[in-house]
SERO-4910 file (N, C-alpha, C, O; in steps of 0.05 Angstrom, whole numbers):
BEGIN
 pado doro    nc1    nc2    nc3   cac1   cac2   cac3    cc1    cc2    cc3    oc1    oc2    oc3
  Unk    A    329   -409    -32    342   -418      1    324   -444      8    301   -453      6
  Unk    A    347   -451     18    332   -477     32    327   -468     63    325   -445     72
  Unk    A    325   -493     76    311   -477    106    339   -480    118    345   -460    133
  Unk    A    358   -501    116    379   -489    133    396   -472    131    408   -459    148
  Unk    A    397   -470     95    412   -437    103    400   -410    109    413   -390    115
  Unk    A    373   -411    108    360   -387    133    360   -391    147    352   -371    159
  Unk    A    367   -415    168    367   -411    194    403   -403    195    406   -383    208
  Unk    A    419   -410    188    450   -402    190    443   -365    176    455   -349    190
  Unk    A    429   -356    158    435   -333    165    417   -309    184    423   -285    184
  Unk    A    390   -324    203    385   -320    219    399   -318    234    406   -297    245
  Unk    A    409   -343    237    431   -341    262    457   -320    262    469   -312    282
  Unk    A    462   -315    239    488   -293    234    477   -268    243    491   -249    251
  Unk    A    444   -267    241    440   -235    244    432   -232    278    434   -213    294
  Unk    A    423   -253    279    422   -251    318    453   -247    333    458   -230    351
  Unk    A    471   -264    322    494   -261    326    499   -227    326    496   -212    345
  Unk    A    505   -223    307    512   -188    301    493   -169    317    503   -152    331
  Unk    A    463   -172    313    447   -156    341    466   -159    359    478   -139    367
  Unk    A    472   -185    369    472   -179    397    500   -176    404    505   -180    428
  Unk    A    523   -170    386    547   -152    394    536   -119    404    553   -106    417
  Unk    A    516   -110    399    513    -83    410    480    -90    429    472    -75    446
  Unk    A    470   -106    424    449   -104    438    442   -132    468    438   -156    470
  Unk    A    445   -106    487    459   -137    512    431   -143    518    414   -125    521
  Unk    A    426   -170    522    392   -178    525    379   -177    515    380   -178    490
  Unk    A    362   -174    525    328   -163    498    329   -185    476    322   -179    453
  Unk    A    338   -213    483    328   -240    466    308   -237    459    305   -228    436
  Unk    A    286   -242    473    256   -248    460    257   -219    449    248   -224    426
  Unk    A    261   -190    450    258   -176    436    274   -180    414    259   -177    395
  Unk    A    291   -183    409    307   -197    385    292   -213    361    286   -211    337
  Unk    A    289   -231    382    275   -250    365    245   -243    350    237   -254    329
  Unk    A    232   -223    365    201   -227    353    210   -206    326    196   -207    306
  Unk    A    234   -189    328    223   -165    319    241   -180    276    237   -171    253
  Unk    A    259   -205    285    271   -216    265    245   -241    257    244   -253    235
  Unk    A    223   -246    286    204   -259    267    183   -238    240    175   -246    218
  Unk    A    179   -212    252    168   -199    237    190   -190    204    182   -188    181
  Unk    A    208   -188    212    226   -180    201    228   -206    171    234   -202    147
  Unk    A    220   -227    183    218   -257    158    198   -262    149    197   -275    129
  Unk    A    178   -255    160    145   -254    156    138   -234    132    118   -236    118
  Unk    A    161   -209    131    143   -190    115    135   -170    130    148   -150    122
  Unk    A    122   -165    145    107   -159    166    127   -130    175    151   -127    168
  Unk    A    108   -110    193    124    -77    201    116    -88    226    100   -106    226
  Unk    A    128    -78    257    137    -77    275    130    -48    290    138    -27    281
  Unk    A    110    -51    319    105    -32    336    124    -31    363    113    -44    381
  Unk    A    146    -21    371    157    -26    392    146    -10    411    133      8    401
  Unk    A    148    -10    436    142      5    457    167      3    476    184    -15    478
  Unk    A    165     21    487    183     27    514    190     53    520    185     73    506
  Unk    A    204     52    542    207     80    557    231     79    542    240     59    531
  Unk    A    243    110    542    259    122    529    291    111    543    295    109    567
  Unk    A    310    105    524    339     97    540    335     69    535    356     58    542
  Unk    A    321     53    527    320     22    525    333      9    496    327    -14    490
  Unk    A    352     27    478    362     26    460    343     15    433    352     -1    417
  Unk    A    312     26    432    302     21    413    314     24    383    319      8    365
  Unk    A    317     55    388    332     60    356    360     41    348    363     29    327
  Unk    A    377     40    368    402     31    364    395     -1    355    412     -9    339
  Unk    A    373    -23    362    364    -44    360    359    -53    327    366    -73    315
  Unk    A    341    -26    317    344    -22    291    357    -16    275    354    -23    252
  Unk    A    378      1    283    406     14    266    422     -1    263    439     -3    245
  Unk    A    416    -18    286    444    -46    288    434    -66    269    453    -81    262
  Unk    A    411    -71    259    396    -94    254    403    -76    208    412    -90    190
  Unk    A    398    -53    205    398    -43    182    431    -43    178    438    -41    154
  Unk    A    453    -45    200    484    -51    200    483    -89    183    497    -98    165
  Unk    A    470    -96    192    476   -123    198    459   -132    170    449   -155    171
  Unk    A    455   -120    151    447   -129    126    453   -105    102    453    -81    109
  Unk    A    456   -112     75    465    -87     56    438    -78     38    431    -84     15
  Unk    A    425    -60     59    402    -52     58    402    -21     59    417    -11     77
  Unk    A    391     -5     46    384     24     58    365     30     80    340     28     82
  Unk    A    389     42     97    365     58    117    358     75    126    377     90    131
  Unk    A    339     85    132    328    118    140    316    117    166    303     98    175
  Unk    A    323    144    182    313    144    204    287    172    203    293    193    191
  Unk    A    264    170    214    251    191    210    242    205    242    235    195    263
  Unk    A    245    230    235    237    242    272    221    247    276    222    272    278
  Unk    A    195    238    283    169    253    277    162    268    295    172    269    318
  Unk    A    148    279    287    144    313    298    127    319    300    114    301    289
  Unk    A    106    340    309     76    346    306     78    371    287     57    380    279
  Unk    A    107    384    279     98    387    256    113    377    225    122    392    207
  Unk    A    114    347    226    123    346    203     95    341    185     72    342    193
  Unk    A    102    337    166     88    335    145     90    319    124    113    313    117
  Unk    A     62    305    108     69    282     90     90    279     69    101    259     61
  Unk    A     94    310     61    114    311     37    133    302     38    143    288     20
  Unk    A    150    310     70    172    307     86    182    285     87    206    280     85
  Unk    A    161    264     92    176    228     82    176    220     59    194    206     48
  Unk    A    148    233     46    142    217     22    171    231      6    189    216     -2
  Unk    A    173    251      3    185    276    -18    164    290    -44    141    283    -48
  Unk    A    176    307    -56    159    325    -64    182    325    -97    202    315   -107
  Unk    A    159    349   -101    166    356   -135    183    382   -138    172    400   -125
  Unk    A    202    390   -149    214    411   -153    223    414   -171    239    399   -183
  Unk    A    213    443   -181    221    451   -213    241    452   -211    251    455   -188
  Unk    A    261    451   -238    288    439   -253    291    473   -274    272    484   -285
  Unk    A    314    483   -274    314    496   -301    333    475   -317    345    457   -305
  Unk    A    334    481   -343    360    476   -355    375    499   -358    365    517   -371
  Unk    A    394    501   -350    411    534   -359    421    537   -384    429    559   -390
  Unk    A    421    513   -407    439    519   -427    411    520   -446    417    524   -470
  Unk    A    380    516   -441    363    516   -455    344    526   -453    323    528   -466
  Unk    A    352    534   -426    317    556   -407    287    533   -408    263    539   -408
  Unk    A    293    518   -409    270    495   -409    270    494   -380    290    498   -366
  Unk    A    243    488   -373    234    474   -347    218    450   -338    194    449   -344
  Unk    A    231    431   -324    221    411   -312    204    406   -286    202    424   -270
  Unk    A    194    385   -282    182    373   -261    205    351   -245    217    338   -262
  Unk    A    209    348   -231    223    327   -221    214    323   -197    203    342   -186
  Unk    A    217    291   -179    208    280   -162    232    275   -147    249    261   -158
  Unk    A    237    285   -120    260    288   -109    245    266    -84    233    276    -65
  Unk    A    247    250    -87    244    217    -59    251    228    -27    273    237    -20
  Unk    A    225    225    -10    233    225     17    247    200     34    252    178     24
  Unk    A    251    204     47    260    183     66    250    148     66    262    127     72
  Unk    A    215    157     54    212    140     51    216    114     35    204     93     34
  Unk    A    234    123     25    246    104     -4    270     93      3    291     98     -8
  Unk    A    265     77     22    286     60     34    277     26     46    253     20     49
  Unk    A    295     10     50    290    -14     54    282    -27     84    270    -47     89
  Unk    A    297     -2    107    295     -8    134    284     17    141    301     34    134
  Unk    A    263     28    153    257     50    160    252     45    190    249     23    201
  Unk    A    254     71    201    258     67    240    240    103    234    250    122    223
  Unk    A    220    102    244    195    121    249    188    116    279    171    102    289
  Unk    A    205    132    290    213    144    327    193    161    326    187    179    310
  Unk    A    183    153    350    157    173    366    131    169    349    113    183    359
  Unk    A    123    156    328    101    156    315     82    171    325     65    180    309
  Unk    A     81    176    345     47    183    368     55    208    363     35    222    369
  Unk    A     68    218    358     79    248    355     70    268    329     75    291    325
  Unk    A     60    254    320     58    265    295     29    262    281     16    241    281
  Unk    A     20    289    268     -3    290    259     -7    268    242     10    258    227
  Unk    A    -47    254    247    -66    230    231    -42    236    204    -24    222    194
  Unk    A    -51    263    198    -45    251    153    -25    250    152    -18    236    133
  Unk    A     -2    262    169     33    243    162     29    216    181     52    207    184
  Unk    A     12    202    193     15    184    200      3    161    174     10    138    168
  Unk    A    -16    178    165    -28    155    142    -19    152    123    -23    133    108
  Unk    A      0    177    119     18    170     86     46    148     99     57    134     82
  Unk    A     52    145    118     68    129    125     58    100    126     75     82    122
  Unk    A     30     92    132      8     68    135      6     65    109      5     41    103
  Unk    A      6     81     89     -8     79     63     18     60     53     16     36     50
  Unk    A     41     75     48     64     66     41     66     33     56     63     17     38
  Unk    A     71     23     78     73      5     84     53    -15     76     59    -39     77
  Unk    A     29     -6     69     12    -26     67     13    -30     30     10    -52     19
  Unk    A     16     -8     18     13    -12    -15     43     -8    -22     52      2    -43
  Unk    A     52    -13     -9     91      0    -28     96     12    -42    115      7    -57
  Unk    A     82     35    -46     75     55    -67     68     80    -53     56     81    -31
  Unk    A     78     99    -66     65    136    -50     64    146    -78     77    134    -95
  Unk    A     50    165    -84     33    183   -102     22    207    -98      1    214    -87
  Unk    A     44    222   -114     56    244   -117     52    260   -140     68    257   -159
  Unk    A     33    279   -142     32    291   -167     11    273   -188     11    278   -212
  Unk    A     -5    255   -179    -18    228   -192      3    207   -201      0    185   -210
  Unk    A     22    219   -198     34    193   -205     47    175   -190     50    182   -166
  Unk    A     55    153   -197     58    125   -170     88    119   -175     99    116   -197
  Unk    A    100    118   -150    127    117   -150    124     83   -134    104     76   -121
  Unk    A    140     70   -137    140     30   -127    164     42   -104    185     55   -105
  Unk    A    152     33    -88    175     37    -64    197      3    -65    189    -20    -70
  Unk    A    224     12    -59    235    -17    -63    240    -38    -37    243    -32    -13
  Unk    A    239    -68    -52    233    -87    -26    255    -92    -27    269    -82    -44
  Unk    A    264   -110     -9    244   -106     20    239    -84     37    257    -68     40
  Unk    A    219    -80     48    208    -51     61    202    -68     90    189    -88     96
  Unk    A    220    -46    108    212    -60    134    210    -38    154    231    -28    163
  Unk    A    191    -30    159    186     -6    181    178    -14    208    158    -27    215
  Unk    A    200      0    226    193     -6    252    187     18    268    205     33    274
  Unk    A    158     22    276    155     57    287    151     49    317    134     32    321
  Unk    A    166     59    342    176     68    353    149     91    377    143    115    374
  Unk    A    140     75    396    128     98    417    130     99    437    139     79    447
  Unk    A    122    121    453    138    128    482    110    130    498     92    146    493
  Unk    A    110    110    517     84    107    523     90    126    551     81    111    569
  Unk    A    100    147    561    106    153    580     90    193    572     71    204    583
  Unk    A    100    198    560     97    226    554     79    222    532     86    211    511
  Unk    A     49    233    536     26    228    518     14    262    516     -3    265    498
  Unk    A     18    279    527     14    298    517     24    309    493     46    302    484
  Unk    A      6    326    481      7    331    452     13    308    433     30    311    415
  Unk    A      6    293    434      5    257    417    -16    259    403    -35    274    402
  Unk    A    -10    239    392    -30    237    371    -32    204    362    -30    193    340
  Unk    A    -37    193    390    -43    163    387    -52    153    368    -70    168    359
  Unk    A    -48    121    347    -60    111    329    -83    103    326    -85     90    346
  Unk    A   -103    101    315   -125     97    322   -112     70    313    -91     63    301
  Unk    A   -149     51    334   -136     13    323   -139      9    294   -120     -5    285
  Unk    A   -151     14    281   -148     11    251   -123      8    241   -112    -10    229
  Unk    A   -117     30    249    -83     34    234    -66     18    259    -48      6    248
  Unk    A    -65     16    275    -46      4    291    -60    -33    285    -54    -45    306
  Unk    A    -72    -48    269    -79    -67    250    -67    -68    236    -64    -91    227
  Unk    A    -46    -42    220    -26    -50    202      1    -61    207     16    -70    189
  Unk    A      9    -60    238     37    -79    250     29    -99    257     13   -100    275
  Unk    A     40   -119    244     42   -142    240     45   -153    276     29   -169    286
  Unk    A     67   -142    289     74   -143    316     72   -122    326     75   -102    311
  Unk    A     63   -118    356     71   -107    377     82   -109    401     72   -111    424
  Unk    A    119   -107    387    139   -124    409    138    -85    433    136    -61    428
  Unk    A    141   -109    462    155    -90    483    174    -93    494    188   -112    499
  Unk    A    173    -65    499    209    -78    504    212    -65    535    203    -43    542
  Unk    A    227    -84    552    224    -73    588    255    -69    584    271    -73    566
  Unk    A    256    -57    618    278    -54    634    298    -82    630    288   -104    635
  Unk    A    322    -82    623    347    -97    623    341   -108    653    327    -99    671
  Unk    A    360   -138    653    363   -146    670    388   -138    688    406   -126    677
  Unk    A    391   -147    722    402   -133    736    435   -133    723    450   -113    724
  Unk    A    441   -158    713    462   -176    715    466   -163    674    487   -155    664
  Unk    A    445   -165    663    445   -147    636    457   -114    637    473   -105    619
  Unk    A    448   -101    657    447    -70    663    477    -65    667    489    -44    661
  Unk    A    487    -87    679    518    -84    685    537    -85    663    559    -74    658
  Unk    A    528    -95    656    542   -107    630    544    -83    604    564    -79    590
  Unk    A    519    -70    601    509    -46    592    528    -27    592    540    -20    572
  Unk    A    532    -18    616    545      4    637    576      6    628    590     25    623
  Unk    A    580    -27    627    615    -31    623    627    -24    597    647    -12    592
  Unk    A    602    -39    575    610    -40    547    607     -9    541    625     -6    525
  Unk    A    598     13    544    584     31    526    599     59    548    594     83    546
  Unk    A    618     47    565    623     76    572    658     70    576    671     79    595
  Unk    A    669     54    555    689     60    542    694     64    514    673     65    500
  Unk    A    721     67    501    725     82    488    710     60    460    696     70    443
  Unk    A    718     32    460    717     14    441    681     11    424    660      8    438
  Unk    A    681     12    400    654      7    405    648    -29    385    664    -34    367
  Unk    A    634    -40    388    629    -61    376    624    -64    349    608    -46    343
  Unk    A    632    -82    323    625    -73    299    612    -95    294    614   -119    300
  Unk    A    590    -74    273    571   -102    263    590   -109    235    613   -103    229
  Unk    A    575   -118    228    584   -134    196    567   -145    182    561   -168    189
  Unk    A    557   -135    161    537   -140    136    535   -169    141    556   -181    146
  Unk    A    514   -181    141    519   -215    142    495   -223    117    492   -247    113
  Unk    A    481   -203    103    462   -209     86    459   -194     76    467   -172     82
  Unk    A    439   -204     45    430   -179     26    395   -183     24    379   -200     29
  Unk    A    395   -159     15    365   -156      6    355   -180     -2    340   -195     10
  Unk    A    374   -183    -41    361   -211    -52    357   -232    -29    333   -237    -25
  Unk    A    375   -245    -14    369   -258      3    345   -253     23    328   -271     22
  Unk    A    343   -238     37    321   -235     48    293   -240     43    277   -256     51
  Unk    A    292   -224     29    270   -235     -3    263   -268      0    242   -279      6
  Unk    A    295   -281    -11    279   -311    -18    276   -322      9    261   -341      8
  Unk    A    285   -317     38    286   -326     58    254   -320     66    243   -336     81
  Unk    A    243   -305     60    219   -286     60    195   -305     51    174   -308     62
  Unk    A    207   -321     18    181   -329     11    187   -361     20    171   -380     17
  Unk    A    208   -362     29    215   -392     40    194   -393     66    184   -414     74
  Unk    A    188   -370     77    167   -375    113    150   -382     98    142   -405    102
  Unk    A    134   -363     69    107   -365     73    107   -400     46     88   -409     34
  Unk    A    133   -408     47    124   -433     40    124   -461     54    121   -484     45
  Unk    A    130   -449     81    131   -468    115    100   -474    119     85   -456    126
  Unk    A     91   -506    111     81   -515    121     56   -512    148     66   -506    169
  Unk    A     31   -516    146     19   -504    163      3   -532    165     -5   -540    143
  Unk    A     -4   -547    187    -28   -569    186    -56   -550    191    -57   -527    199
  Unk    A    -78   -569    182   -104   -566    189   -106   -549    221   -112   -526    227
  Unk    A   -100   -571    237   -112   -559    261    -97   -548    272   -102   -550    296
  Unk    A    -69   -530    265    -56   -509    270    -71   -481    256    -70   -459    268
  Unk    A    -83   -485    232    -98   -469    224   -119   -463    233   -129   -441    228
  Unk    A   -132   -481    248   -161   -487    254   -157   -475    286   -179   -465    293
  Unk    A   -139   -473    303   -128   -463    329   -131   -431    326   -148   -418    338
  Unk    A   -105   -419    301   -106   -397    293   -135   -374    290   -142   -350    292
  Unk    A   -146   -405    282   -176   -389    260   -192   -379    298   -196   -356    306
  Unk    A   -196   -400    310   -212   -400    340   -194   -379    359   -206   -367    377
  Unk    A   -168   -376    357   -165   -355    374   -167   -329    362   -165   -310    377
  Unk    A   -171   -326    337   -183   -294    335   -202   -295    335   -212   -272    338
  Unk    A   -223   -316    334   -254   -312    326   -259   -313    361   -280   -301    368
  Unk    A   -250   -320    374   -258   -319    408   -253   -291    422   -262   -285    444
  Unk    A   -236   -275    403   -229   -250    420   -260   -235    408   -266   -219    426
  Unk    A   -273   -233    395   -302   -224    390   -320   -227    407   -332   -249    407
  Unk    A   -329   -199    430   -349   -207    449   -377   -216    439   -394   -224    455
  Unk    A   -381   -213    412   -409   -215    412   -413   -243    393   -434   -254    386
  Unk    A   -383   -249    387   -391   -280    365   -402   -278    347   -421   -262    346
  Unk    A   -393   -298    321   -413   -294    299   -413   -323    283   -418   -323    259
  Unk    A   -408   -351    299   -412   -367    289   -419   -392    309   -416   -416    305
  Unk    A   -429   -380    332   -441   -398    352   -417   -408    369   -422   -425    385
  Unk    A   -388   -397    367   -374   -415    385   -378   -403    402   -398   -388    403
  Unk    A   -352   -404    430   -364   -409    456   -342   -378    460   -320   -376    449
  Unk    A   -349   -366    471   -336   -341    472   -328   -343    516   -340   -348    536
  Unk    A   -311   -337    510   -290   -343    543   -301   -322    550   -304   -303    534
  Unk    A   -312   -320    582   -320   -303    595   -304   -272    597   -316   -251    598
  Unk    A   -279   -273    599   -257   -257    604   -269   -229    572   -275   -205    570
  Unk    A   -268   -250    557   -279   -230    525   -306   -217    523   -313   -200    506
  Unk    A   -323   -228    544   -350   -225    535   -353   -202    563   -370   -185    559
  Unk    A   -338   -199    590   -337   -184    616   -323   -158    604   -331   -135    608
  Unk    A   -297   -165    586   -262   -141    588   -265   -129    547   -254   -107    543
  Unk    A   -275   -139    531   -263   -130    505   -293   -120    496   -315   -131    500
  Unk    A   -288    -93    483   -309    -82    464   -306    -86    437   -326    -87    423
  Unk    A   -271    -90    421   -279   -102    400   -260   -117    398   -237   -113    407
  Unk    A   -266   -142    382   -239   -168    375   -213   -154    359   -200   -133    360
  Unk    A   -213   -184    341   -184   -178    328   -205   -187    295   -224   -203    290
  Unk    A   -189   -168    280   -206   -188    250   -179   -201    234   -154   -199    236
  Unk    A   -200   -216    215   -181   -230    197   -146   -224    192   -133   -242    182
  Unk    A   -138   -204    198   -115   -194    186    -98   -213    216    -78   -227    216
  Unk    A   -112   -207    232    -93   -213    258    -94   -259    249    -75   -274    247
  Unk    A   -115   -265    246   -107   -293    231    -78   -287    216    -56   -286    227
  Unk    A    -81   -285    202    -62   -283    179    -45   -275    192    -30   -294    194
  Unk    A    -31   -250    210    -12   -252    226     -4   -271    240     20   -275    241
  Unk    A    -20   -284    254    -15   -309    268      5   -334    263     22   -347    273
  Unk    A    -13   -330    235      6   -356    219     25   -354    208     42   -371    207
  Unk    A     28   -325    193     60   -310    182     88   -314    202    111   -322    197
  Unk    A     71   -300    232     91   -292    251     97   -328    253    120   -336    254
  Unk    A     79   -344    255     87   -361    267    103   -382    242    125   -392    248
  Unk    A     97   -384    228    123   -391    211    139   -385    212    155   -404    208
  Unk    A    150   -365    215    174   -347    212    179   -356    235    202   -364    232
  Unk    A    172   -360    259    184   -371    282    198   -390    282    222   -389    290
  Unk    A    183   -417    273    191   -442    263    210   -444    247    226   -463    248
  Unk    A    215   -414    221    246   -417    213    264   -402    229    287   -397    220
  Unk    A    256   -394    255    280   -385    263    290   -400    287    309   -396    302
  Unk    A    265   -425    285    279   -457    299    290   -474    279    296   -497    287
  Unk    A    296   -469    249    299   -487    237    275   -513    234    280   -537    229
  Unk    A    253   -502    238    239   -527    232    215   -519    209    204   -497    209
  Unk    A    209   -545    187    198   -542    164    173   -530    167    164   -517    149
  Unk    A    151   -536    203    133   -535    202    123   -511    220    135   -500    238
  Unk    A    102   -508    212     98   -484    244     77   -503    254     62   -518    242
  Unk    A     83   -497    287     68   -511    306     51   -488    316     52   -464    314
  Unk    A     31   -512    334     21   -491    351     24   -481    378      9   -470    394
  Unk    A     55   -491    381     65   -476    399     72   -454    397     69   -438    415
  Unk    A     85   -449    370     87   -421    356     68   -409    353     64   -391    369
  Unk    A     53   -411    336     19   -392    343     15   -381    372     14   -357    378
  Unk    A     12   -405    390     19   -393    417     31   -367    429     21   -349    442
  Unk    A     62   -373    419     84   -353    425     83   -329    411     90   -308    421
  Unk    A     72   -329    384     72   -312    376     41   -281    378     36   -258    370
  Unk    A     26   -312    399     -1   -293    399      3   -270    418    -18   -257    411
  Unk    A     14   -255    436     10   -237    457     26   -217    430      9   -211    413
  Unk    A     42   -211    426     57   -197    398     37   -190    378     40   -166    370
  Unk    A     23   -200    369      0   -203    343    -26   -192    360    -38   -174    348
  Unk    A    -35   -198    384    -65   -194    394    -66   -164    408    -84   -147    409
  Unk    A    -31   -163    421    -43   -140    436    -51   -118    431    -68   -104    442
  Unk    A    -34   -110    406    -56    -79    401    -74    -87    382    -81    -66    371
  Unk    A    -88   -111    368   -114   -115    369   -141   -117    383   -162   -125    375
  Unk    A   -134   -107    409   -158   -126    427   -173    -96    435   -157    -83    448
  Unk    A   -193    -86    432   -188    -63    441   -207    -67    464   -229    -79    460
  Unk    A   -197    -56    496   -218    -67    521   -242    -45    524   -240    -23    512
  Unk    A   -258    -49    537   -283    -23    553   -269    -25    580   -250    -35    593
  Unk    A   -302     -1    583   -291     18    603   -291     -6    630   -281      3    650
  Unk    A   -301    -40    632   -305    -44    644   -285    -55    654   -287    -60    678
  Unk    A   -260    -61    642   -235    -62    640   -220    -47    657   -206    -52    677
  Unk    A   -229    -23    641   -204     -3    651   -222      8    689   -213     20    709
  Unk    A   -243      0    685   -240      0    719   -230    -10    731   -220     -2    751
  Unk    A   -232    -48    716   -227    -70    733   -183    -71    729   -169    -90    734
  Unk    A   -175    -46    720   -147    -51    721   -137    -70    698   -114    -76    700
  Unk    A   -152    -82    675   -152   -101    667   -132    -88    638   -141    -65    636
  Unk    A   -117    -92    621   -106    -90    595   -112   -113    572   -118   -137    577
  Unk    A   -107   -101    547   -111   -123    529    -87   -144    536    -96   -167    540
  Unk    A    -61   -142    538    -46   -157    554    -52   -177    568    -42   -198    560
  Unk    A    -71   -177    593    -84   -184    610    -98   -217    585    -92   -241    582
  Unk    A   -120   -195    574   -139   -209    564   -129   -239    546   -135   -263    545
  Unk    A   -113   -223    537    -94   -248    516    -91   -264    531   -103   -285    524
  Unk    A    -80   -267    552    -61   -293    576    -86   -308    576    -87   -332    573
  Unk    A   -111   -291    580   -133   -310    594   -142   -325    580   -152   -345    591
  Unk    A   -144   -322    547   -145   -322    527   -136   -349    521   -149   -369    517
  Unk    A   -112   -346    520    -92   -372    506    -95   -391    537    -87   -415    537
  Unk    A   -105   -380    558   -105   -405    576   -146   -422    573   -155   -441    584
  Unk    A   -155   -408    560   -184   -412    557   -194   -435    527   -209   -455    524
  Unk    A   -180   -420    514   -183   -431    483   -151   -457    474   -128   -454    465
  Unk    A   -168   -485    484   -138   -508    481   -130   -507    449   -143   -500    430
  Unk    A    -95   -518    452    -89   -519    429    -91   -548    422    -79   -564    436
  Unk    A   -104   -557    400   -102   -581    391   -110   -585    363   -109   -607    352
***
């Protein structure tokens, strides 16, 4: 697939999403960035901001299988992976074991309120995301490609939840924050969603086209200075430093643990996907800077001093981008 064909494909996907999702253009762009880069996405926002509708609309816009998993405290790994059942042949009386696939065997998966389920079930999902396979009864079952997991978190209700550990958060390429709509957008939402008419979403892409687009993203050129900048940005998040580089004061003061090498990979891949979204054959420094907040905000662990000062990882990333020159 050529760059121009991919640009047309992305434009068509954005058009279909905007038929249903009013405003939230930045959120749509970030989710499509993760989708094209072959990563997974964590979507954080209060209830009622169309998180579920957004991923369902994306699934409707492509010829792919969609699955929604509502995570609850009693959900077991077998509920999402699948289970083995004993079947009896009535004609011969013989019995056999057959694997019944769970909702993970889909292409686009909405993991709704992932922080409401126990760590064992969270780990089962994250293993499938990373390995593209599940193991049941000693037998490996391959998951279909493309695979895109969008997990949502409700930041308000924390009682009875199981927050994802930092090591598991690192498996998500982007952490996208969805906020309240503007006054004009909210008025449009009220006008469109309180009538008998529903917007029609047309499937404009196939799984094969998405896979070809993902291969194209990896072929996007990254100059040496862009790679160096991504590496400097990630290494600057580590308060101890490990290469003699200058660590910004905001990191030394407020950061407990910095981002690992996977963050650098995500910076470059997401930057390449953003370049493709804009129809450009090479990733720029601006692309890396633009994707840095959703890539780094969940990979930086702030310390007690930051909490006392009312500083979160989002603010640290903003100061980091100011402190590390793009050159």
